[in-house]
N, C-alpha and C positions, 0 to 999 in steps of 0.2 A: 386552559390548555397547559400541558406540562412540557417544558422544553426537553425533558429527559425521556419522553415517550419514545419507543422504538419507531422506526419509519413505517413499519407495517401497521402498528397501532394507530399512528396518525392518519395513514391512508384509510383505514377502516372508519375512523371518526369522521373524516371528511365525507366518505360515502354515506354515512348515517346523518350527515348535515348537523353534527354536533358542534362544528366550528367551520369556518370558511377558509379557503385558501388565502384570501386577502388578510384575514386575521392572523393566520399562521405565518405568512410571509412578513407581515409588519412586525410581528414579534421577533422573528429571526433577524430582520434588518436592524431592529433595536439592539439585539445582542451583539451584532457585528459592530454597530457604532460604539457600543460600550466597551467591548473587549478587544476588538481587532487592533486599535492603535498600539496596545502593549504586546500583542501576540504575533502580529504579522502573518495571520493565516490567509486572509484574502489580499490579493494584490490589485483587484479591480472589482467594483460593485456598481451596478446600475439600478438604483431604487425605482426610478420610473418604469424601466423595462420589466423589472421583476414584478411590480404591481400590475402592469398590463397583462403579463402572463398569468398571474394569479386570478385576475378577473375573468380571463378566458377559461381558466380551469374551473372556476365556480359555475360558469355557464354550462360547461360540459357535464359537470357533476349534476346540475339540475336536470339535464336531459337524460341522466342515467348512464353516462359513459362509465365503463368499468376498467379503464386503464389502471394497471396495478398500483402506480404511485401518483395518481392524478392529484395535482395540487400540493404535493410535498416538495419543499425546497431543498436544493442541493447546490453544489458548485462544481466546476470542472477544473482539473489541474492545468496549470498554465503552459504546458507543452502541447496541449490539444487545442484545435481550432474551435471557437465558438462564434457563430455569426454575429458580427457587429462589435467584436472585441479585438484588441491586439493580442497576439500570441508572442509573449516575451521569452518563453522558454527559460525563465529564471535568470535572464541575462540582460544587462544594460545594452548589449550589442544588438538586440533584436527588438528594440522599442518601436520600430517602424513597421513591423510585420502585422498588417491589418488582415483580419479574416472575414471575407464576404460570405463564407458558407460554413456550416457546421462540419466538424470532423466526426470520426466514428463514434466516440463516446458521447458527444453532445447529441448526435442524431438518435442514438439508442435511448438516452435519457428522455429526450423529448417524446419519443414514441411511447414511452412508459408513463408519460404525464407529469414528469418532474418539472418544477419551476426553477429555472437556472438563475441564481442570484449574482453570479460573477465568476471570476477566475481565482484559483487557489495557488498559493506559493509552491514553487518547486526549486530544487537546486539547479544551478546553471547546466543546461542541456541534460538535466536529470542525472548527473554523474555522481555527486557525492551523497552519502547517507545522512547529511545534515544540510541545512539551508542557512547561509551565512552572510548574504549581501542583498538586503538586510536579513537578519536572522528570523526564522520562525521559531517562536519560543513555546515551551511546554506549559500548558495550563496548570499542571500540578506543581511547577516550580519555574517561574519565569526567568530564572537565571540559568536554566538548562535548555538544551535543544529539544525540539519536538521530533527530531529525526528527519529522514528524507529518503528518497527524493519527494515522496508524497507527504511531506511534513505539514504543508498547509492544510491538506485534507484531514490529517490526523488531529491537528490542533483545533480546526474548526468544529469537528464532531465532538471532541473531548470537551470543548468549551461551550457546547450547546448552542453554537451559532447555526448549525444545521444538524439534522438527525442522522445523516448518512452521506457518504461521498464515494465516487469512483476514484481509483488511482491507477498506477501502473507499477510494475515490479520487474527490474532487470537484474537484481542482485540482493533484493531485500527491501525494495523501496516502498512496498505496502506493509510488510511485516515489521520492519524496524520502527516506523512511527506508530504502528498499532501497539507494539510492545511498550514504547516510551510513554504513550498517551493513555494506556489502559483500555484498548479497544480490541475488537476482533478484526484481523487482517488476513485475507485469503488470497494466496497465489494458486491459480488453477493449474491443472495438468496442461502440458504443452498440447495444443490442438483442441482443448475443451471450449475455448472461445475464439472468435475471429481475431486474427493477429494483425493490427494495423502497422506493425513495425517491421514486417518481414523484409522489405528491401534493404533497410539499414542493418538488419540483425540476422546475418546468415547462420549463426549458431543457435538461434531460436531461444534466447534467454529471456526475452521480454514478453510480458502478458499484461492485460488489463485485469482489474479486480476490485473488490470492495473493501472499504474501511467502514465498520459498523459497530453498533453497540451490542448487537446480539448475533448469534450464528444464523438465526432465522432471517434476519434482515440481510445478512451477507449472502445467503443462499438465494433470496429473492432478487437482489441486485445482480447476482451472477446470471440469473435467467434473463434479466434485462439486457446485459452485455452479450449474452449468447443469442439474442434475437427473439426473446420471449418464447422459448421452446418448452418451458415447464420442466426442464431436466433436473433442476436442483431445488425448486421451491419447497417440496415436501420432504427433502432429505433428512431434516432434523427429526422426523418421526420414524425413521428407519430403525430397526432393531440392530444393535451392535453385536456381532457374533464374538465368540472367544478369539482373541488376537495374540499373535506373537509380536512382542514389543521389544525394541532395542532402545536402550537409554544411553544417552551421551551427555556428559557434563564437562568435558575438557576439549581444548583445541590447541594445536601447535601454533596458531596464529594470534591468540589473545589469552591473557591471564583472566580466567573466569572469576568474577566477583563471588565470594562465598554465599551471599544472599541469593544470587541468581542460581548458583548450583543447588542450593537448598530448595528453592522453589521448584526446580526441575525434578529433583529427587522426590519431592512431595507429590507431584503429579504422577510419577511412576508408581509410588506406593499406593496411591488411590486406584490406579489401574490394576495393580496386583491384588488389592483387596476386593476388587470387583470380579476377580476370577480370570484375568488375563495372564499369560505367561510373560514374565518380564526378565530380561537379561541386560547386564551392563555391556557396553560396547567400547572398543578402543576409539581414539580420535580418527576422523577421516583424514587421510593423507593428502596433502596438497599445499600450495603456496600462493601467495598473492601474485607472484611473477607468472604463474601459469594462467591466472584469470585475466591479467592485464591485456594480452593481445585480443581477447574476446570483447572486452569492454571498449578497448581503444579502437578497434575496427568500426564499431557502432558509431562512436563519436567522430572518428576521422573522416567519415563520409559526409558530414554536414559541411556544406560550403561556407567559407568565411570570405566576405567581399567588402569593399568600401571601407577599409580601415577598421573592421569590426574587432580584430584581435586586440586593438589598443584598449577596448572597453571590457575585455573578458578577464576572468580570474586566472591566476597562474596555474592552478591545478587543471583547469579546462584546457589551457593552451598546451601544457605538457602532454596530456593524454591525447589531445587532437594530433599533436606532432607524432607521437608514437603510432597512432592509428593510420597515419598516411603511409607508413612503411609496412603495414600488415595486409597481406593479400587476403582475398575472400577464402581461398583454399586453406591458407594457414590458420585463419580464424576457425573455419569448420573443423580442421584437424585438431586444433587445441581443444575445442569443445568436445569432440568425440573422445579424446584421450581422458579428459577429466570425467566425462559422463560414465565411461566404463569403470573408472575407479570408484566413483560414488555408488554406482549400482552394485558393484561387487561388494562394497562395504555394507550396503543395505541387505544384501543376501536374500534369505527366504523370509525375512520379517514382513509383517503386515503393516506395522506402524513404527516409526522412530519418534522418540521424545527427546528434544534437545532444548537448551536455552534458545530463545529467539535472538537475543543479543547477549554477548558474554558479560557486558558491563552495564551499569546504570547509565542513564542519559548523561553525556558530557556537558560540562558547563559551557555556556556561550563564551566564545573567545579561546576555547581550549587549543585551537589549531593556529592561532594568530602568530605571525612571524615566521612560519615555515614556508619553504619554497614550494613550487608547484608539485614536484614529485613527492616530496616529503609529506605535504598535506594529503595527497591522494593515498599514500601508503598508510599514514596514520589513521585516516578516517575509514579506510577500507577494512580495518580490523572489526568495525561494527558489523560487517557482513560475513564474518567468519562462519557462522552457523546457517546463514540463509542462502548465500550465493551458490554453494554446491548443488542445491536442488533446483536452481534456475538452469544450471548446466545440464543436469540429468533430466530435466523436464517433469519431475515428480510434483504432485500437489503438496502444498504445505500451508498450514494455517497457524497464526499466532493467536493465542487466547490469553486474556488477563488472568494470571494465576496467583499473584501475591502482591504485597506492598513491602517496600524496604522499610528499615527503621526510620528513615527520613520521610516516609510517606510516598515514595515514588513507585509508580506501577512497574511490575515485572511480568513480562510475557514469556510464555513457554510455547515452543513450536511443536506441532504434530505434523509428521511427514508420512505420506502414504505411497503405495504403489502407483504407477502411472495409470490414470483413469479412475482411481479410487476416491474421487472428490466427494461423492455422496457419503462414503464411509467416514471421511474426515469430518464432514459437517455434522453427521450424527454423533460422532465421538466428541467433538467439540461441544455440542449442545448438552450432551450427558454430563460432561465435566463442569461446564459453566452452571448448569442447573442444580447440580448436587452440592 
């Protein structure tokens, strides 16, 4: 068995009985025992439970069950409920929250046949684009962050602990760790998947989605999260028509690293060489202050009781406090204003090409000593290129595009029109494969 096989390849090998789910799960558990103490990708693993699930998967495989990922191991981000585990939401304040039932993502993954190994690290209440207490470290350089808030998912896949993982994205939380860890990370169009965050998220910025090694794997997991509709699984075989492409390499919110800008420009040149019409675009106009009410409202609706605040990070408490003053109507209005501006910037383009993150992964401890507001504002710069498209609801996908001189992955983001998820997957596959 090859730990670097794609999830779809592993599922096919399991169906052909070339290996068993028990063998594969034992291998992944061994990788977790070896690498996780240094990386902090998983926050909870139950080996006995995982092996029981694997044995049941092997029994189903022997009966000819065709669930798409039957017997393939994965993990669930720790803001989602998984039956029999605690849901800590990345926080010391939620250590007591036991889940007797599965949440949306766990249910979808079980229906698809996945074996759930445990819970994956997330930033506190999924707020920051890094995980810092304790840190989730980058497998390519353990002195740097893996990103967030789905940083545990990114680190686990990149370190070959599991072949694929679901995550969630409210401002870049899938795409940022995908970029830092050298993976494919796909944020779907608003409404393309069921949204389990709707009550807390009136602006509709949050979606579930995959972190994967290939665009095909990402498409297939997208179908799992969509309820097994078959909407995306074959998207990578679609023909990519001639496209109008806008290229963006600068932002008023962050100084873009020259190596990141060069990687973005290189992708644009490849598209131009393939016959697409490519034009440079000015930066998207916006500020962190305009996004804060939208994110703050989401966080501010989470109740804090029984002295929980004493155990929470300063950035969480600051944003939670701001969110308590933001009405639902004000949140929706802020989202609509920003969305109109982003869509006007996108114009008549078919695809935009941008850096996923303007910088290389920060070093662990880069935000130490800052206060709550200062920490949030500094870390939020990592989402300068991703968050606008959460607000606009457009699909976006980060693909591994280059390596820095220091060997760090650099992701480039492809953004499409609303509903053009299949086109983005096909374009991503063509760029990765060529």
